[in-house]
DSSP file (Angstrom, degrees, kcal/mol; ACC not computed):
  #  RESIDUE AA STRUCTURE BP1 BP2  ACC     N-H-->O    O-->H-N    N-H-->O    O-->H-N    TCO  KAPPA ALPHA  PHI   PSI    X-CA   Y-CA   Z-CA
    1    1 A M              0   0    0      0, 0.0    62,-0.3     0, 0.0    61,-0.1   0.000 360.0 360.0 360.0 123.6  158.2   68.6  144.6
    2    2 A D    >   -     0   0    0     60,-0.1     3,-2.2     1,-0.1     4,-0.4  -0.313 360.0 -89.7 -83.9 176.2  155.9   65.7  143.6
    3    3 A T  G >  S+     0   0    0      1,-0.3     3,-0.8     2,-0.2    15,-0.2   0.694 121.7  67.6 -62.0 -20.2  153.3   65.9  141.0
    4    4 A T  G 3  S+     0   0    0      1,-0.2    -1,-0.3    14,-0.0     0, 0.0   0.649  97.6  55.1 -77.2 -12.0  150.6   67.1  143.5
    5    5 A A  G <  S+     0   0    0     -3,-2.2    -1,-0.2     2,-0.1    -2,-0.2   0.527  87.3  92.2-102.0  -2.2  152.6   70.4  143.8
    6    6 A I  S <  S-     0   0    0     -3,-0.8    12,-0.3    -4,-0.4    61,-0.0  -0.780  85.8-120.8 -80.8 127.3  152.4   71.0  140.0
    7    7 A P        -     0   0    0      0, 0.0     2,-0.5     0, 0.0    11,-0.2  -0.084  10.2-136.8 -66.8 163.0  149.3   73.0  139.3
    8    8 A I        -     0   0    0      9,-0.1     2,-0.5    62,-0.0     9,-0.2  -0.985  23.9-165.8-115.4 119.9  146.4   72.0  137.2
    9    9 A L  E     -A   16   0A   0      7,-2.6     7,-3.3    -2,-0.5     2,-0.4  -0.856   3.4-167.8-108.5 132.0  145.3   74.9  135.1
   10   10 A R  E     +A   15   0A   0     -2,-0.5     2,-0.2     5,-0.2     5,-0.2  -0.925   9.9 177.9-125.2 149.4  142.0   75.0  133.3
   11   11 A T        -     0   0    0      3,-2.3   101,-0.0    -2,-0.4   100,-0.0  -0.672  56.3 -79.3-128.5 179.7  140.6   77.3  130.6
   12   12 A A  S    S+     0   0    0     -2,-0.2     3,-0.0     1,-0.2    -2,-0.0   0.786 128.6  12.6 -58.4 -27.9  137.2   77.0  128.9
   13   13 A R  S    S+     0   0    0      1,-0.1    62,-0.4    95,-0.1     2,-0.3   0.585 120.2  61.3-125.2 -16.7  138.5   74.3  126.6
   14   14 A L        -     0   0    0     60,-0.1    -3,-2.3    61,-0.1     2,-0.4  -0.803  50.1-156.2-125.6 153.9  141.9   73.1  128.0
   15   15 A T  E     -AB  10  73A   0     58,-1.8    58,-1.8    -2,-0.3     2,-0.5  -0.982   9.5-162.8-126.2 123.4  143.5   71.5  130.9
   16   16 A L  E     +AB   9  72A   0     -7,-3.3    -7,-2.6    -2,-0.4     2,-0.3  -0.920  29.6 150.1-100.9 126.0  147.3   72.0  131.6
   17   17 A R  E     - B   0  71A   0     54,-1.7    54,-2.8    -2,-0.5    -9,-0.1  -0.879  49.0 -60.1-145.1 177.2  148.6   69.4  134.0
   18   18 A A        -     0   0    0     -2,-0.3     2,-0.2   -12,-0.3    52,-0.2  -0.259  54.7-112.8 -60.0 145.4  151.7   67.5  135.0
   19   19 A L        -     0   0    0     50,-0.5     2,-0.3    36,-0.1    -1,-0.1  -0.567  43.0-171.0 -79.4 145.0  153.2   65.1  132.3
   20   20 A A    >   -     0   0    0     -2,-0.2     3,-2.5     1,-0.1     4,-0.3  -0.853  41.7 -99.7-137.1 169.9  152.8   61.5  133.3
   21   21 A E  G >  S+     0   0    0      1,-0.3     3,-2.3    -2,-0.3     4,-0.3   0.882 118.7  66.9 -63.7 -32.6  153.9   58.1  132.2
   22   22 A A  G 3  S+     0   0    0      1,-0.3    -1,-0.3     2,-0.1     4,-0.2   0.660  95.8  58.1 -54.9 -16.4  150.5   57.7  130.5
   23   23 A D  G X> S+     0   0    0     -3,-2.5     4,-2.7     1,-0.2     3,-0.6   0.551  76.2  96.4 -90.2  -4.7  151.6   60.4  128.1
   24   24 A H  H <> S+     0   0    0     -3,-2.3     4,-2.5    -4,-0.3     5,-0.2   0.892  86.6  44.7 -53.3 -45.9  154.7   58.6  126.9
   25   25 A A  H 3> S+     0   0    0     -4,-0.3     4,-1.7     1,-0.2    -1,-0.3   0.828 114.9  47.1 -71.0 -30.9  153.0   57.2  123.7
   26   26 A D  H <> S+     0   0    0     -3,-0.6     4,-2.1    -4,-0.2    -1,-0.2   0.834 112.9  50.9 -77.9 -32.0  151.3   60.5  122.8
   27   27 A L  H  X S+     0   0    0     -4,-2.7     4,-2.5     2,-0.2    -2,-0.2   0.884 110.7  48.4 -63.0 -44.2  154.6   62.3  123.3
   28   28 A Y  H  X S+     0   0    0     -4,-2.5     4,-1.9    -5,-0.3    -2,-0.2   0.925 111.3  48.7 -66.7 -44.0  156.4   60.0  121.2
   29   29 A A  H  < S+     0   0    0     -4,-1.7     4,-0.2     1,-0.2    -2,-0.2   0.880 111.8  51.1 -64.3 -39.5  153.8   60.2  118.4
   30   30 A L  H >< S+     0   0    0     -4,-2.1     3,-1.0     1,-0.2    -2,-0.2   0.916 111.1  47.0 -58.5 -45.3  154.0   64.0  118.7
   31   31 A A  H 3< S+     0   0    0     -4,-2.5    -2,-0.2     1,-0.2    -1,-0.2   0.816 112.0  51.2 -63.0 -32.1  157.7   64.0  118.4
   32   32 A H  T 3< S+     0   0    0     -4,-1.9     2,-1.0    -5,-0.2    -1,-0.2   0.353  83.7 100.0 -97.3   9.5  157.7   61.6  115.4
   33   33 A D    X>  -     0   0    0     -3,-1.0     4,-2.8    -4,-0.2     3,-1.1  -0.790  61.7-156.8 -93.4 110.0  155.2   63.6  113.4
   34   34 A E  H 3> S+     0   0    0     -2,-1.0     4,-1.4     1,-0.3    -1,-0.2   0.813  89.5  57.4 -62.5 -27.6  157.1   65.4  110.9
   35   35 A A  H 34 S+     0   0    0      2,-0.2    -1,-0.3     1,-0.2     4,-0.2   0.852 113.7  41.6 -59.9 -34.6  154.5   68.1  110.4
   36   36 A V  H X4 S+     0   0    0     -3,-1.1     3,-0.5     1,-0.2    -2,-0.2   0.929 119.6  41.1 -79.0 -42.8  154.6   68.8  114.0
   37   37 A S  H >X S+     0   0    0     -4,-2.8     3,-2.2     1,-0.2     4,-0.7   0.523  82.0  97.8 -87.8  -8.3  158.3   68.6  114.6
   38   38 A R  T 3< S+     0   0    0     -4,-1.4    -1,-0.2    -5,-0.3     3,-0.1   0.806  96.0  33.7 -50.9 -32.9  159.7   70.4  111.5
   39   39 A F  T <4 S+     0   0    0     -3,-0.5    95,-0.4    -4,-0.2    -1,-0.3   0.303  97.5  85.4-107.5  12.0  160.1   73.7  113.3
   40   40 A M  T <4  -     0   0    0     -3,-2.2    -2,-0.1    93,-0.1    -1,-0.1   0.820  65.9-163.8 -84.9 -25.0  161.0   72.3  116.8
   41   41 A H     <  +     0   0    0     -4,-0.7   119,-0.1     1,-0.2     3,-0.1   0.851  37.7 141.2  48.9  45.2  164.8   71.9  116.1
   42   42 A E        -     0   0    0      1,-0.5    -1,-0.2    -5,-0.2     2,-0.1   0.111  64.5-107.0-103.6  13.3  165.2   69.6  119.1
   43   43 A G  S    S-     0   0    0    115,-0.1    -1,-0.5     3,-0.0    -2,-0.1  -0.476  74.3  -5.6  90.5-167.7  167.7   67.2  117.4
   44   44 A D  S    S-     0   0    0     -2,-0.1     3,-0.1     1,-0.1     0, 0.0  -0.268  92.2 -84.4 -57.3 147.9  166.8   63.7  116.3
   45   45 A P        -     0   0    0      0, 0.0    -1,-0.1     0, 0.0   -13,-0.1  -0.274  55.9-106.3 -49.7 135.5  163.5   62.4  117.2
   46   46 A P        -     0   0    0      0, 0.0     2,-0.1     0, 0.0    -3,-0.0  -0.276  24.7-127.5 -67.1 154.1  163.6   60.9  120.7
   47   47 A S     >  -     0   0    0     -3,-0.1     4,-2.2     1,-0.1     5,-0.1  -0.403  35.4 -98.9 -84.2 170.8  163.5   57.2  121.4
   48   48 A R  H  > S+     0   0    0      1,-0.2     4,-1.6     2,-0.2     5,-0.1   0.823 127.7  52.3 -59.1 -31.4  160.9   55.8  123.9
   49   49 A A  H  > S+     0   0    0      2,-0.2     4,-2.4     1,-0.2    -1,-0.2   0.884 107.2  51.6 -65.4 -41.6  163.6   55.8  126.5
   50   50 A D  H  > S+     0   0    0      1,-0.2     4,-2.0     2,-0.2    -2,-0.2   0.865 108.3  51.9 -71.1 -35.9  164.3   59.5  125.8
   51   51 A I  H  X S+     0   0    0     -4,-2.2     4,-2.6     2,-0.2    -1,-0.2   0.939 109.6  49.3 -52.8 -52.8  160.6   60.2  126.2
   52   52 A A  H  X S+     0   0    0     -4,-1.6     4,-2.6     1,-0.2    -2,-0.2   0.906 113.6  47.6 -59.2 -44.0  160.5   58.5  129.6
   53   53 A A  H  X S+     0   0    0     -4,-2.4     4,-2.9     1,-0.2    -1,-0.2   0.870 109.0  52.2 -70.0 -34.0  163.6   60.5  130.7
   54   54 A R  H  X S+     0   0    0     -4,-2.0     4,-3.0     2,-0.2     5,-0.2   0.907 109.7  48.8 -66.8 -43.9  162.2   63.7  129.5
   55   55 A V  H  X S+     0   0    0     -4,-2.6     4,-2.1     2,-0.2    -2,-0.2   0.961 113.4  47.1 -62.1 -43.7  159.0   63.2  131.5
   56   56 A A  H  X S+     0   0    0     -4,-2.6     4,-1.8     1,-0.2    -2,-0.2   0.935 113.2  49.6 -61.0 -42.7  161.0   62.3  134.6
   57   57 A G  H  X S+     0   0    0     -4,-2.9     4,-3.2     1,-0.2    -1,-0.2   0.905 106.8  56.8 -62.8 -39.5  163.3   65.4  133.9
   58   58 A A  H  X S+     0   0    0     -4,-3.0     4,-2.2     1,-0.2    -1,-0.2   0.936 106.9  47.8 -58.9 -42.8  160.1   67.6  133.6
   59   59 A R  H  X S+     0   0    0     -4,-2.1     4,-1.2    -5,-0.2    -1,-0.2   0.924 113.2  47.1 -64.7 -40.0  159.0   66.6  136.9
   60   60 A R  H  X S+     0   0    0     -4,-1.8     4,-1.6     1,-0.2    -2,-0.2   0.911 106.8  60.4 -61.6 -43.5  162.5   67.3  138.4
   61   61 A Y  H  X>S+     0   0    0     -4,-3.2     4,-3.0     1,-0.3     5,-0.5   0.846 100.0  53.6 -56.7 -40.0  162.5   70.6  136.6
   62   62 A W  H  X5S+     0   0    0     -4,-2.2     4,-1.7     1,-0.2    -1,-0.3   0.907 107.1  52.0 -62.9 -41.1  159.4   71.7  138.5
   63   63 A S  H  <5S+     0   0    0     -4,-1.2    -2,-0.2   -62,-0.3    -1,-0.2   0.826 114.8  42.3 -63.9 -32.6  161.1   71.0  141.8
   64   64 A L  H  <5S+     0   0    0     -4,-1.6    -2,-0.2     3,-0.1    -1,-0.2   0.916 132.9  16.4 -85.6 -44.8  164.2   73.1  140.9
   65   65 A R  H  <5S-     0   0    0     -4,-3.0    -3,-0.2     2,-0.3    -2,-0.2   0.722  91.7-121.4-110.3 -18.3  162.4   76.1  139.2
   66   66 A G  S  <<S+     0   0    0     -4,-1.7     2,-0.3    -5,-0.5    -4,-0.2   0.649  90.3  62.2  86.4  16.2  158.8   76.0  140.3
   67   67 A Y        +     0   0    0     -6,-0.4    -2,-0.3    -5,-0.1    -1,-0.3  -0.969  55.8 121.9-159.8 159.5  157.8   75.9  136.7
   68   68 A G        -     0   0    0     -2,-0.3    16,-2.3    -3,-0.1     2,-0.3  -0.871  54.5 -18.0 177.3-142.5  158.2   73.6  133.7
   69   69 A M  E     - C   0  83A   0     14,-0.3   -50,-0.5    -2,-0.3     2,-0.3  -0.730  50.7-172.8 -98.6 143.3  156.5   71.6  131.0
   70   70 A M  E     - C   0  82A   0     12,-2.6    12,-2.5    -2,-0.3     2,-0.2  -0.917  26.3-109.9-133.1 161.6  153.0   70.5  131.2
   71   71 A G  E     -BC  17  81A   0    -54,-2.8   -54,-1.7    -2,-0.3     2,-0.5  -0.600  29.2-144.6 -81.1 146.3  150.6   68.2  129.3
   72   72 A L  E     -BC  16  80A   0      8,-2.1     7,-3.2    -2,-0.2     8,-1.3  -0.985  20.3-176.3-120.5 128.5  147.8   69.9  127.4
   73   73 A E  E     -BC  15  78A   0    -58,-1.8   -58,-1.8    -2,-0.5     5,-0.2  -0.922  10.7-173.7-124.4 146.0  144.4   68.2  127.1
   74   74 A D  E >   - C   0  77A   0      3,-2.4     3,-2.1    -2,-0.3   -60,-0.1  -0.625  55.8 -74.8-120.7-173.2  141.2   69.1  125.4
   75   75 A A  T 3  S+     0   0    0    -62,-0.4     3,-0.1     1,-0.3   -61,-0.1   0.772 133.7  50.2 -55.8 -28.2  137.8   67.3  125.6
   76   76 A E  T 3  S-     0   0    0      1,-0.3     2,-0.3     2,-0.0    -1,-0.3   0.430 118.2-108.6 -91.0  -0.7  139.2   64.4  123.5
   77   77 A G  E <  S+C   74   0A   0     -3,-2.1    -3,-2.4     2,-0.0    -1,-0.3  -0.849  76.4  23.2 115.4-150.7  142.4   63.9  125.6
   78   78 A F  E     +C   73   0A   0     -2,-0.3    -5,-0.3    -5,-0.2     3,-0.1  -0.285  52.1 161.7 -55.8 130.4  146.1   64.7  125.1
   79   79 A V  E     -     0   0A   0     -7,-3.2    21,-2.9     1,-0.3     2,-0.3   0.435  56.9 -53.8-129.5  -4.6  146.7   67.4  122.5
   80   80 A G  E     -CD  72  99A   0     -8,-1.3    -8,-2.1    19,-0.3     2,-0.3  -0.990  51.4 -86.9 168.6-159.8  150.1   68.6  123.2
   81   81 A R  E     +CD  71  98A   0     17,-2.1    17,-2.1    -2,-0.3     2,-0.3  -0.993  34.7 172.1-146.6 144.5  152.7   69.9  125.7
   82   82 A L  E     +CD  70  97A   0    -12,-2.5   -12,-2.6    -2,-0.3     2,-0.3  -0.993  23.4  91.3-154.1 146.0  153.3   73.5  126.7
   83   83 A G  E     -CD  69  96A   0     13,-2.2    13,-2.9    -2,-0.3     2,-0.4  -0.994  62.4 -54.8 166.1-161.9  155.5   75.2  129.3
   84   84 A L  E     - D   0  95A   0    -16,-2.3     2,-0.4    -2,-0.3    11,-0.2  -0.879  32.7-176.0-112.6 143.7  158.9   76.7  130.2
   85   85 A V  E     - D   0  94A   0      9,-2.1     9,-3.6    -2,-0.4   -17,-0.1  -0.983  18.7-144.1-130.8 149.5  162.3   75.3  129.9
   86   86 A H        -     0   0    0     -2,-0.4     3,-0.1     7,-0.2    -2,-0.0  -0.877  23.2-144.1-113.8  98.0  165.4   77.1  131.1
   87   87 A P    >   -     0   0    0      0, 0.0     3,-2.4     0, 0.0     5,-0.0  -0.301  33.2 -87.3 -64.0 147.6  168.2   76.2  128.7
   88   88 A P  T 3  S+     0   0    0      0, 0.0     3,-0.1     0, 0.0     0, 0.0  -0.226 115.6   9.2 -48.8 126.7  171.7   75.7  130.1
   89   89 A G  T 3  S+     0   0    0      1,-0.3     2,-0.4    -3,-0.1    -3,-0.0   0.340  98.2 127.8  83.4 -11.8  173.4   79.1  130.2
   90   90 A G    <   -     0   0    0     -3,-2.4    -1,-0.3     1,-0.1     4,-0.1  -0.664  49.6-154.5 -81.5 130.6  170.3   81.0  129.3
   91   91 A A  S    S+     0   0    0     -2,-0.4    -1,-0.1    -3,-0.1    -2,-0.0   0.763  78.8  44.4 -74.8 -28.3  169.3   83.9  131.6
   92   92 A D  S    S-     0   0    0     35,-0.0    37,-0.1    -5,-0.0     2,-0.1  -0.902  87.7-108.5-123.0 148.6  165.7   83.7  130.8
   93   93 A P        -     0   0    0      0, 0.0    37,-3.0     0, 0.0     2,-0.5  -0.347  29.7-130.0 -72.4 152.3  163.2   80.8  130.4
   94   94 A L  E     -De  85 130A   0     -9,-3.6    -9,-2.1    35,-0.2     2,-0.7  -0.891   7.5-137.1-103.4 128.6  161.8   79.7  127.0
   95   95 A L  E     +D   84   0A   0     35,-3.2     2,-0.4    -2,-0.5    37,-0.3  -0.741  35.0 174.3 -71.1 111.9  158.2   79.2  126.3
   96   96 A V  E     +D   83   0A   0    -13,-2.9   -13,-2.2    -2,-0.7     2,-0.3  -0.935   7.1 165.0-125.8 152.9  157.9   76.1  124.2
   97   97 A Y  E     -D   82   0A   0     -2,-0.4     2,-0.3   -15,-0.2   -15,-0.2  -0.988  18.9-164.8-156.4 155.6  154.9   74.1  122.9
   98   98 A A  E     -D   81   0A   0    -17,-2.1   -17,-2.1    -2,-0.3     2,-0.4  -0.959  10.0-165.7-139.3 127.1  153.8   71.4  120.5
   99   99 A V  E     -D   80   0A   0     -2,-0.3   -19,-0.3   -19,-0.2     5,-0.0  -0.938  24.8-120.8-113.8 136.6  150.2   70.7  119.5
  100  100 A C    >   -     0   0    0    -21,-2.9     3,-2.0    -2,-0.4     4,-0.3  -0.363  36.7-100.8 -75.3 159.3  149.2   67.5  117.7
  101  101 A R  G >  S+     0   0    0      1,-0.3     3,-2.1     2,-0.2    -1,-0.1   0.836 120.4  62.8 -52.4 -43.6  147.6   68.0  114.3
  102  102 A R  G 3  S+     0   0    0      1,-0.3    -1,-0.3     3,-0.0    -2,-0.0   0.660 104.6  51.7 -60.5 -11.7  144.1   67.5  115.5
  103  103 A G  G X >S+     0   0    0     -3,-2.0     3,-1.4   -24,-0.2     5,-0.6   0.454  83.5 115.1 -99.2  -6.9  144.6   70.6  117.7
  104  104 A W  T < 5S+     0   0    0     -3,-2.1    -4,-0.0    -4,-0.3    -3,-0.0  -0.405  75.6  18.5 -74.8 144.6  145.9   72.9  115.0
  105  105 A G  T 3 5S+     0   0    0     -2,-0.1    -1,-0.2     1,-0.0    -4,-0.0   0.542  97.8  98.7  82.3   7.1  143.9   76.0  114.0
  106  106 A R  T < 5S-     0   0    0     -3,-1.4    -2,-0.1     0, 0.0    -1,-0.0   0.427  95.5-111.9-106.0  -4.8  141.9   75.9  117.2
  107  107 A G  T  >5S+     0   0    0     -4,-0.2     4,-2.6     3,-0.1     5,-0.3   0.672  72.2 138.7  87.3  11.9  143.8   78.6  119.3
  108  108 A Y  H  >< +     0   0    0     -5,-0.6     4,-4.0     1,-0.2     5,-0.5   0.967  66.7  50.1 -62.1 -50.3  145.1   75.9  121.6
  109  109 A A  H  > S+     0   0    0      1,-0.2     4,-1.8     2,-0.2    -1,-0.2   0.855 114.7  42.8 -56.8 -36.5  148.6   77.4  121.8
  110  110 A T  H  > S+     0   0    0      2,-0.2     4,-2.5     3,-0.2    -1,-0.2   0.925 115.4  48.6 -80.1 -41.6  147.5   80.8  122.6
  111  111 A E  H  X S+     0   0    0     -4,-2.6     4,-1.8     2,-0.2    -2,-0.2   0.949 117.2  41.1 -57.9 -48.8  144.8   79.7  125.0
  112  112 A G  H  X S+     0   0    0     -4,-4.0     4,-2.3    -5,-0.3     5,-0.2   0.896 114.8  51.5 -71.7 -35.2  147.2   77.5  126.9
  113  113 A G  H  X S+     0   0    0     -4,-1.8     4,-2.7    -5,-0.5     5,-0.2   0.908 109.4  52.1 -66.2 -35.9  150.1   80.0  126.7
  114  114 A R  H  X S+     0   0    0     -4,-2.5     4,-2.2     1,-0.2    -1,-0.2   0.924 112.3  44.1 -62.8 -43.8  147.8   82.7  128.1
  115  115 A A  H  X S+     0   0    0     -4,-1.8     4,-2.2    -5,-0.2    -2,-0.2   0.902 115.4  48.8 -70.4 -39.6  146.7   80.5  131.2
  116  116 A F  H  X S+     0   0    0     -4,-2.3     4,-2.7     2,-0.2    -2,-0.2   0.940 113.8  45.4 -65.7 -43.6  150.3   79.4  131.8
  117  117 A L  H  X S+     0   0    0     -4,-2.7     4,-2.4    -5,-0.2    -2,-0.2   0.856 111.1  52.7 -67.4 -33.0  151.6   83.0  131.6
  118  118 A R  H  X S+     0   0    0     -4,-2.2     4,-1.6    -5,-0.2    -1,-0.2   0.905 112.9  45.0 -67.9 -44.5  148.8   84.3  133.9
  119  119 A W  H  X S+     0   0    0     -4,-2.2     4,-2.5     2,-0.2     5,-0.3   0.892 112.0  52.8 -67.5 -39.8  149.7   81.5  136.5
  120  120 A L  H  X>S+     0   0    0     -4,-2.7     4,-3.1     1,-0.2     5,-0.7   0.948 109.6  47.9 -60.6 -49.2  153.5   82.3  136.1
  121  121 A R  H  X5S+     0   0    0     -4,-2.4     4,-1.1     1,-0.2    -1,-0.2   0.860 114.1  47.5 -61.7 -35.6  152.8   86.0  136.8
  122  122 A T  H  <5S+     0   0    0     -4,-1.6    -1,-0.2     1,-0.2    -2,-0.2   0.890 123.5  31.2 -73.6 -37.7  150.7   85.2  139.9
  123  123 A T  H  <5S+     0   0    0     -4,-2.5    -2,-0.2    -5,-0.1    -3,-0.2   0.815 134.1  24.3 -90.3 -33.1  153.0   82.7  141.4
  124  124 A H  H  <5S-     0   0    0     -4,-3.1    -3,-0.2    -5,-0.3    -2,-0.1   0.541  98.3-124.5-113.8 -15.1  156.5   84.1  140.3
  125  125 A G     << -     0   0    0     -4,-1.1     2,-0.3    -5,-0.7    -1,-0.3  -0.314  58.1 -32.9  89.9 176.5  156.0   87.8  139.6
  126  126 A T  S    S+     0   0    0     -2,-0.1    42,-0.1    -4,-0.1    -5,-0.0  -0.536  72.6 159.3 -66.8 129.5  156.8   89.5  136.4
  127  127 A M        -     0   0    0     -2,-0.3    42,-1.1   -34,-0.0     2,-0.3  -0.987  45.1 -95.1-150.7 150.2  159.8   88.0  134.6
  128  128 A P  E     - F   0 168A   0      0, 0.0     2,-0.4     0, 0.0    40,-0.1  -0.567  37.4-168.5 -68.6 133.0  161.1   88.0  131.0
  129  129 A V  E     - F   0 167A   0     38,-1.1    38,-3.6    -2,-0.3     2,-0.3  -0.996   4.8-160.4-125.9 126.2  160.0   84.9  129.0
  130  130 A L  E     -eF  94 166A   0    -37,-3.0   -35,-3.2    -2,-0.4     2,-0.4  -0.704   7.3-162.0-104.9 156.2  161.5   84.2  125.6
  131  131 A A  E     - F   0 165A   0     34,-2.2    34,-3.2    -2,-0.3     2,-0.6  -0.988   9.8-150.2-137.2 137.7  160.4   82.1  122.6
  132  132 A Q  E     - F   0 164A   0     -2,-0.4     2,-0.4   -37,-0.3    32,-0.2  -0.920  23.9-177.5-108.7 112.3  162.7   80.9  119.9
  133  133 A I  E     - F   0 163A   0     30,-3.1    30,-3.0    -2,-0.6   -93,-0.1  -0.921  32.0-120.2-119.6 132.0  160.7   80.5  116.7
  134  134 A D    >   -     0   0    0     -2,-0.4     3,-2.2   -95,-0.4    28,-0.2  -0.481  29.7-128.0 -64.8 139.4  161.8   79.3  113.3
  135  135 A P  T 3  S+     0   0    0      0, 0.0    -1,-0.1     0, 0.0    27,-0.1   0.709 107.7  60.3 -68.7 -17.2  161.1   82.3  111.0
  136  136 A R  T 3  S+     0   0    0      1,-0.1     2,-1.4     2,-0.0     3,-0.2   0.510  81.9  91.3 -77.7  -5.6  159.1   80.0  108.6
  137  137 A N    <>  +     0   0    0     -3,-2.2     4,-1.5     1,-0.2     3,-0.2  -0.615  47.4 167.4 -99.5  78.4  156.7   79.2  111.3
  138  138 A D  H  > S+     0   0    0     -2,-1.4     4,-2.1     1,-0.2    -1,-0.2   0.861  73.7  57.9 -53.1 -40.3  154.0   81.9  110.8
  139  139 A G  H  > S+     0   0    0      1,-0.2     4,-1.7     2,-0.2    -1,-0.2   0.915 108.8  43.1 -69.1 -40.2  151.5   80.2  113.1
  140  140 A S  H  > S+     0   0    0     -3,-0.2     4,-2.2     2,-0.2    -1,-0.2   0.768 111.0  56.4 -79.0 -21.3  153.9   80.3  116.2
  141  141 A A  H  X S+     0   0    0     -4,-1.5     4,-1.9     2,-0.2    -1,-0.2   0.932 108.0  49.2 -65.9 -46.4  154.9   83.9  115.3
  142  142 A R  H  X S+     0   0    0     -4,-2.1     4,-2.5     2,-0.2    -2,-0.2   0.867 109.0  51.3 -57.6 -44.4  151.2   84.8  115.5
  143  143 A V  H  X S+     0   0    0     -4,-1.7     4,-1.7     1,-0.2     6,-0.2   0.957 109.5  51.6 -68.9 -43.5  150.8   83.0  118.9
  144  144 A A  H  <>S+     0   0    0     -4,-2.2     5,-3.5     1,-0.2    -2,-0.2   0.886 109.5  48.8 -61.3 -36.2  153.8   85.0  120.2
  145  145 A V  H ><5S+     0   0    0     -4,-1.9     3,-1.8     3,-0.2    -1,-0.2   0.910 110.3  51.5 -66.5 -45.0  152.2   88.3  119.1
  146  146 A K  H 3<5S+     0   0    0     -4,-2.5    -1,-0.2     1,-0.3    -2,-0.2   0.767 106.5  54.5 -65.1 -22.7  148.9   87.3  120.8
  147  147 A L  T 3<5S-     0   0    0     -4,-1.7    -1,-0.3    -5,-0.2    -2,-0.2   0.268 129.6 -97.7 -91.9  12.9  150.7   86.6  123.9
  148  148 A G  T < 5S+     0   0    0     -3,-1.8    20,-0.8     1,-0.2    -3,-0.2   0.723  71.3 157.8  81.9  23.0  152.2   90.0  123.9
  149  149 A G  E   < -G  167   0A   0     -5,-3.5     2,-0.4    -6,-0.2    18,-0.2  -0.407  25.6-160.9 -78.8 151.3  155.5   89.0  122.3
  150  150 A V  E     -G  166   0A   0     16,-2.0    16,-2.7    -2,-0.1     2,-0.4  -0.997  27.8-112.5-131.5 138.1  157.9   91.3  120.4
  151  151 A R  E     +G  165   0A   0     -2,-0.4    14,-0.3    14,-0.3     3,-0.1  -0.589  41.3 169.3 -69.3 121.7  160.6   90.1  118.1
  152  152 A T  E     -     0   0A   0     12,-2.9     2,-0.3    -2,-0.4    13,-0.2   0.354  49.9 -54.0-120.8  -1.4  163.9   90.9  119.7
  153  153 A G  E     -G  164   0A   0     11,-1.0    11,-3.2     2,-0.0     2,-0.3  -0.985  58.8 -78.0 157.5-162.2  166.7   89.3  117.9
  154  154 A T  E     -G  163   0A   0     -2,-0.3     2,-0.3     9,-0.3     9,-0.2  -0.934  28.2-169.2-135.3 157.6  167.9   85.9  116.7
  155  155 A A  E     -G  162   0A   0      7,-2.4     7,-3.2    -2,-0.3     2,-0.5  -0.944  21.9-123.0-139.6 163.1  169.5   82.8  118.2
  156  156 A S  E     +G  161   0A   0     -2,-0.3     2,-0.4     5,-0.2     5,-0.2  -0.933  30.9 169.2-115.3 127.7  171.1   79.7  116.8
  157  157 A R  E >   -G  160   0A   0      3,-2.6     3,-1.8    -2,-0.5    -2,-0.0  -0.986  68.4 -15.4-139.2 127.1  169.8   76.2  117.8
  158  158 A A  T 3  S-     0   0    0     -2,-0.4  -115,-0.1     1,-0.3     3,-0.1   0.912 131.0 -48.4  48.0  46.0  170.8   72.8  116.2
  159  159 A G  T 3  S+     0   0    0      1,-0.2     2,-0.4  -118,-0.0    -1,-0.3   0.603 116.0 112.7  78.8   5.8  172.2   74.6  113.2
  160  160 A H  E <   - G   0 157A   0     -3,-1.8    -3,-2.6  -119,-0.1     2,-0.6  -0.940  64.0-129.9-120.5 139.3  169.2   77.0  112.6
  161  161 A T  E     - G   0 156A   0     -2,-0.4     2,-0.3    -5,-0.2    -5,-0.2  -0.807  33.7-173.5 -86.6 118.5  168.7   80.5  112.9
  162  162 A L  E     - G   0 155A   0     -7,-3.2    -7,-2.4    -2,-0.6     2,-0.3  -0.834  25.4-116.8-116.4 146.9  165.6   81.3  115.0
  163  163 A D  E     -FG 133 154A   0    -30,-3.0   -30,-3.1    -2,-0.3     2,-0.6  -0.631  26.5-141.8 -78.4 140.8  163.8   84.4  115.8
  164  164 A V  E     -FG 132 153A   0    -11,-3.2   -12,-2.9    -2,-0.3   -11,-1.0  -0.879  16.9-169.6-103.0 131.4  163.8   85.3  119.4
  165  165 A W  E     -FG 131 151A   0    -34,-3.2   -34,-2.2    -2,-0.6     2,-0.6  -0.957  13.6-144.4-114.3 138.6  160.6   86.9  120.8
  166  166 A T  E     -FG 130 150A   0    -16,-2.7   -16,-2.0    -2,-0.4     2,-0.6  -0.879  13.6-163.7-103.4 121.9  160.3   88.4  124.3
  167  167 A I  E     -FG 129 149A   0    -38,-3.6   -38,-1.1    -2,-0.6     2,-0.9  -0.925  21.1-127.9-111.6 115.1  157.0   87.9  125.8
  168  168 A G  E      F  128   0A   0    -20,-0.8   -38,-0.0    -2,-0.6    -2,-0.0  -0.491 360.0 360.0 -67.1 102.6  156.2   90.2  128.8
  169  169 A A              0   0    0    -42,-1.1    -1,-0.2    -2,-0.9   -44,-0.1   0.337 360.0 360.0-102.3 360.0  155.2   87.7  131.6
């Protein structure tokens, strides 16, 4: 699947679209902003080469699963990333997102998550979608609830115990 097959989703304020090479600098900055990354538990901050590999991997992921990670834009440009990943050995996909600080408090994660999950239901039918959220991350827990999520357990990632939320997609 090439990038033309990755959908463009629009809401009143946001566009969700394929990640591209033009996003590398913004993704790098997002991953290296300690305030943004403190609850992500994705290991060491990625290098620029890691970012390029992740963007290329996101495109391949779409061709394998028919869903994946997307860039998130508002009227000012890149504001984050949002989408599904399927962890190795995991039965169900994880909804993951990161929003840069200028997008905090605007409801972007909820708005983008609703648009993505609506598209997922339309194109893939109903399927369980999980989210793994650091228990100290009250904002993401509120997003999970707004997306219809219910806390269903815990999981360990990168040495941290995370709350698992099941989001009925």
